[in-house]
N, C-alpha and C positions, 0 to 999 in steps of 0.2 A: 727463275727457277730450271733446273736442270735435274733430269732423272738418271741415278749413277749407272746403272744398267738396264737394258730390257729394249722392246722394243713397244712402238705407241699402242699396243694392247694393255701391255705393263702400266703405261702411264694412266690410260683409260680407268683399269680397274682401280688404281689408286685411288685416281682423282673422284670417281663414281661413287665409290663406297660410301661417304659419308652421304649421300642422297639414298642408298639402298637403306642404311640406318633410318633416318627418317621415315622410309618407307615402313621399316619394321614397326618404329614406333604407332605409326597411325593405325596398322591391320592386325594388331597384338596388343596383349596384355603388354604391362610395364616390364613383367619379370623376364617372359619370353622373348622378349624385343630387346634387353640386354645381352640375355643368354647369345642370342644368334649373332648379335653384331659383334660379340667377342671369338664365339667359336666359328660364324662363315667367313668370316675372315683369317683367321686360321687355316682354314680348311681350302680356301679357294684363290687368295691373295697371291702376287709373286714373291719368290723369296727374295733376299739382296735387293731387289729394287727399291730407291726410294727417290724423294723429291728435295733436294737440299734449297733449302732457304736461310737467308743470311739470320746468326746469330741463336739461332735455336738446331737442336739436334736434327738428324736426318727425318723426314716424314716415311714410313716405312709402314709394313701391312700390321704393326704392333702398336704401332704410336697414332697413326689416323684412325683408328675403329675406338682406342680409348678415348681420345681426346672429345671426338664427336659423338660418341657415349653419352661422356661427361656431361657435355654442353646441351644433348639434349633432354635426358635429365633433371639438368637444371633449369631447364625451362620450365618442365613438369613441376617443380619442386618451386619456383619461386625466389627460393635461398637457399647458401650452402648448406650442406648437411655438416653436422659435425664430423671432423676428419679423427679427430683422436678415438682410441679405444677406450672403454670404459675402465679396465684397471691401468693400475701404474706401469704396472711393468711392460704392455701394450705400448703405452706411451713414450717409454724410455727406449722401445726397441724403434719404435718410429721416429723419432728423432734424430736417434743412430744412424738409421737407415739413410735419411735424409742429409744428415752434416757430414758423417764420417766421408761421402768421398770429398767433399769441399775441403775438409782439411788435408786431405791426401793430395790434393791438388798444390794447397799450401807448402807443404812438406816435398815435393817435388818437383821445384823451380830448378834445382840444377841438371844439364845435359849429361847423358852416358855418353863416353868417348871411346872409341876404339881406334886399332893401330896404333896403342901405346903399351908398351910391355914397362914394367917396374922392376928393378932388382937393387932389392935394398933402397937407398937415398938416389939410384942413379934410374932415368926414365929414358927408354929406348925410344925412338919414333920413326916408324916406318910411313916415309910420304906419301909411297903407292896405296896404302894402307888409310892413310886419313882422305882420300877421295870418298870413302862410305864410313864419315864421324863419328857416326854416332846417333843416337836419338836425342831428341830434342828436350829441353824440360818444359815443364808444362806451367802455363799462364795462367794469372788473374782469370782471365776471361774462361777460361777451363771450366774453373770453379762454377760459375754460372752457369753454364752449358749444361754440368754433369748433376747439378740440382734439379735444373728442369727436366734433365731423360731420368732421375731416379723419381720426380713425379708421375711423368708419364707411367712407367715401370708399374705406379704402385694404383694408378686410377681406378681399373676394376677392382680391387681390394676394396676403394673408398666405397663406388658404387654397389657391391655385391652385398658389403655388409649390412647398407642400407635398404635394398630393393629384394634381397633374398633370403632375410634373413627368418622365414617361416617356413612351417612344413610343406606349404605349396611350393614355395620358392624353390627348395633345395629336390622337390618331386619333379619341377620343371627342369632341372640341371643337369637329372639321370635322365629324365624323357626325351631329352636333345639329343645327348648323347647315344641315344640308341637310334634315334632318327639318323643322328649324323653317320653312324657308321654304316645303317644302309644307305644313304646316300654315296659313301666313297666305296660299297661293294664294287660297282662294276668298273670304277676306274683303275682300283687295286688287282681287280683279275685282269683286267686289260694289261696292264703294267707287269703282273708276273710271266703274262705269255707273250707279250712284243717286245718286252724291256722299257725301263722308264723313260718316257718320250712325250708324256702329257704337257709337262713344264715347257719343253723343248719348242712343242709345235704351238702353243699358245704364247708364250711368253718370250721366246726366241733366245733360248739359253737354257740350260741346264744348270740345276742350284748347286751341285757337289762334284766331285769327282768319280766316273763313272764307272770306274774300277770298283768303289764299294758298293756298288749295284748287282754288281755280279757273286751270286751265294750259291753254293750246293749244284754247280752245275745249271743254275738258273739264274733268275733275275727277281729282286724284291722289289715293291713298289715303292717309288717317293712320291707320285701324286705332286702336292702343290706344296709339301711340308719339307723342311731343313734336309732331311735324311731318312735311310729307310727306318733307322732306329724309331725316329719320333713318329710315324705312322706306324712301327711296332707296338710303341706304348700308347697309340689313339686308340688302337685295337684291343688294346688292354683294359684301357678306360670303360670300352664300349659293352665289353663281356664284363666285367662288374655291373655296370649300371643294368643290363638285361637280368644278370644274377637278383640283382636287389629288386628290381620289378617284378619279376618271378618269384621272388621269396615273400613281398608284399601281396601278392594276387591270391597265394592260398588260401582258400576258404574264404575271399572275399569276391570271387566269380570264377565263372567257368572257362576261363582264359590263359590258367595257370601254363597246362600242358604248350598252349602257343608260346607263352612266354620261354619255357623251358626249351624249348625250339629257335628261341632266339639267342639261347645261352649258347647254345652247339652251333649255331654260325658264327656267333663272336668269336667263340673258338679256334674255329676253322679261319677266318680272318687272321688270328695270331697265326697259326701255322702258314700260312700263305708268306708272312713277312719274313720268315727262315732268320728269325732274329732270338738267340737261347735265353737274353736275359727277362724281356717280357714274357716269352713263353714260360720260364720260370715263376713270373709272378702270377700267371693265370691259373697255373697248376696248383700253387699254393694255396693264392687269395681266394679265388671264386668259390671254390668250395667253402670258404670259412663263412661266405657271406650266404650262402646257401643252406647250411648245415648250427653254424657257433651263433650264440646268443648277441644282440649287439651291444653288450657291455664287454663281452669278451671282444669283439672289433675294436673297442675303445683301448682296452688292454693293449693287444697286440700294435696299435697303432703309436699310442704313448711310447711303449718300448722302442720302434722304430723309430720314431724321430729324437728320443734321447741318444740314443745310439749316433744318429747321422749329426746331432748337433757337436757332441763329444769324439766327433771320430777323427780332426786334425789332433786333437791333444792324444787320443789313442795312438794314432800313428807315430808324432813327436817321441812317445812314451816306451814305443816299440811293441805297444801291446795288441795290435792290430797283426793274426799268424798270415802275415802275405806268403810265406815258403809253404803252408799247409794248403791255402787258394790255390797258389799256381798248382799243386799236386792234382790237387782236385780237378780243376781245369783241365789239367794235362791227358787225364783219362777219356776227358769229351773229345777233344781235339789238341793236338800238340802245334798247330797255326795259333789259335788262342791262347794257349798259354804262350807263347813267345810274346804275342799281341800283348797280353794283360801285364808280362813282365816288364817288356819296356816302357809299359804306362807309369807302373808302379817306381821304376826308374826315376823316369823324368819328372815325378810330381817329387820326388824327395830331393832333388837336384833346386826344381823351384821351392821347395820349403826352406830347405838352406840359403836361398837365394833373400826370401822373404823375412828370415829370421837376423837380418841387418836391416831391416826397417819392419819390425813386427805389427807395430799398431793400427798404421794406416797403408801399407802397402807399398808398392811404384806406381800405381796410378795408371794409365792408358798410353796408347801411342807403342804398345808390346814391350813396354819398359819392365817388366816384371819377367820376362823369359830370360831363360840363360843364352849367352851368346859366347861366340869364340872371340877373343877380346883381340887377336891380330886381324882376322878378316870381316867380325862383326856379323857373321852369318848364324842363325839361331840355331842352338843345338839342345832344342826342346819341343816339343808337342803335347799341348794340353786337350783333354776332352771335358773332364768334371767340370761341373758348376762351381764347385767347393772348391777346387785349385786357382781356378780363373777368378773367381770372387777373393780369394786370401791375395791371390797376387797383386791384383788390383786394387783393393782397398784395405789389406791386411785383418786382424783377427777381429777387429772392433766391427769392421764391415759385414764379415763374414758371420758373428756374434748376431747383429740387426737382422741380415735380409736372413740365415736358416732360424732365427730365433722368431720373426715375425711367422715365419712358415711352421713351425712347432707350436705356437702358440693357439691357434684356434683349438688344435686336437687336445692340447694339456689342458685347455680349458674345458673344452667340450667333457671329457673326463673326468676331471675335478667334479662338473656341477652335474653331473649324472649320478655321482657317487651321493651327494648331499642328501639328506632327509625332507621328505615334501615333494623332490622333483619328480617331476611328468616323466611317464614312461619313456624309455629311449625308443625312438625310432628309426627303422632301417635304413632309411633314406640317409641320416644324419652318419649312421654309423660305418654306412658304405662308402660315403664321401671321405670320411675320416682316413677310411683304408685307402682309398684312391691318393688322397694327400702323402700321406705317409710313404707310400710306394714310390710316390715321383721324387720325393725329399730323399728316398735311398737310392732312385735312379740317378740323381743328382750327382753321386758320387763317381760314378764311373762317365755319364754323359749329361752335357748340358743342356737338360728336357726342362728347362722354366721357360714358361710359355704364359700368356697374356691368362690364357685357361687357368692355370694354374692360381695367379694371382684371384681368380675371382672365384673356385673353390675355397681358397684360403679366407676368402671375406663372407663368402658366404657363413661357412660355418663360425668364423668369429660373430658374426652378429648375433645367428643363431645359440650360441651359448652364453652367450648377454641378454639374450631375451630370456632364456632358460634360467639364468641367474636373479634377473628381476622376478619372473612368476614363482621362483623358488621363494624369493626373500618374503615375497608377498602371503605364500601359504605359512611361511614360519613365522610372520609378524601375526597373521591372524589366530593361527595355533596358540602361540604365546598370551594374544589379547583374551582367548579364551581361559588360558589358565589360569592367566590373572585374576579374571573374574570369579573363577571357583575359589582363589584361594583368599578372596577377600570374602567372601561368603562362607567359608570355614568349610567350603566342600571341594572333594576331589575334582580333577579336573573333567573325570568320567559321568562325573554326578551332575555338573553344570551343564555340560551340554545337554545329558539327558534332560534335565528341568527347563531348558531352554531360558532366554533372557532373565535377569533379575538387577533389582535395584536394592539401594539400601534405603531407601524412603517408601 
């Protein structure tokens, strides 16, 4: 057993978290224990640190909580839950998500060589450059590893779909976010004042480039998350959850004013992170939660997820106004404009590279990046989850992942519009907005985390439960109408007269 990076505290934190999860399930309801098993690990465990064991992917702050929560839930149930979604499209997407990376490995067994220049039919070889000969081809062993890795990623999705599919489960998610924001307030304030150093002090290393922590003449907090942008998006989720709790409290108790103060506190956390994207999300979507009807939340969420799923096609067709976007950003900051322009250029180069293997991509080991053919040096930098996914697993892998993320939002929107559907609750519509904005944020950033999977699974389970309830209402309505027709009565008359028989 080998820890890749970090001190003994990092190793103890990773090894000890399964014990914490067992304790959660002993002292908390199952819904709350599952949420904190995933969310607590994301907030507290070390970045990058991982335990390497043979034949399986590294065990880190993502895989360890997922596996242990699954094992404990399995012991509660005594049987395997149904892993496949009820809708056929969900089953297809899930199978694609699990299988397409395996096909990627099979189609990328060839190495990528550097130090070789080709001129027509003549190939010139630089012996010095051959010292960095290239990137290895993928092995059949890698197909098993990547399949296990995909299963590890999706475990919170499976668990939440079974455990958190009720109104109470969705309320628990929002409550956990508000509490998590309160817990993180002091560490964030400390790092804004003293610089991001908690991860270094506790685990022995800084999780990113420290230059990324310097912003606007001060610092933005990292705490124990991958980057300040992840902390900023976490603060946005906390503020959205506080807004939903405040909206639900109107007329229900006398604490609505206090909960509105929590919304303002969440907004203050977002300001502390000094990140433009999450600040814009907060200014746009938190008022939606406080003012707009839940069904309108779903309409906005559906438009966002459809935009994200089709974004690569729009980019490829030249329908994304990148120049206009750059002009708008330059009005705020010229430095950010240059950064965004550099990102757009890199993404286009990778899209051109992926066009050589469009269906299943180039696989891992950095094979999807663009390299200097003479020196082997990387000429591309990628940040967005969408371009990373397409580069690794091609268009099918992209559609599988982002389709699974979009499915809960679209399913919930469809079910809420059906005749006989129960009134849509603010908790469900707010989580749909959070998930949709998380997908939107995966265009510039790789902010796909286990908690994203948990929200998606909970919403899909909720939508499936809503479908079953609506189907039952419609069947009952049809049965009553059918009884009235047999008697020669209008349906309303049949209901007024009560049950009848022909005998």
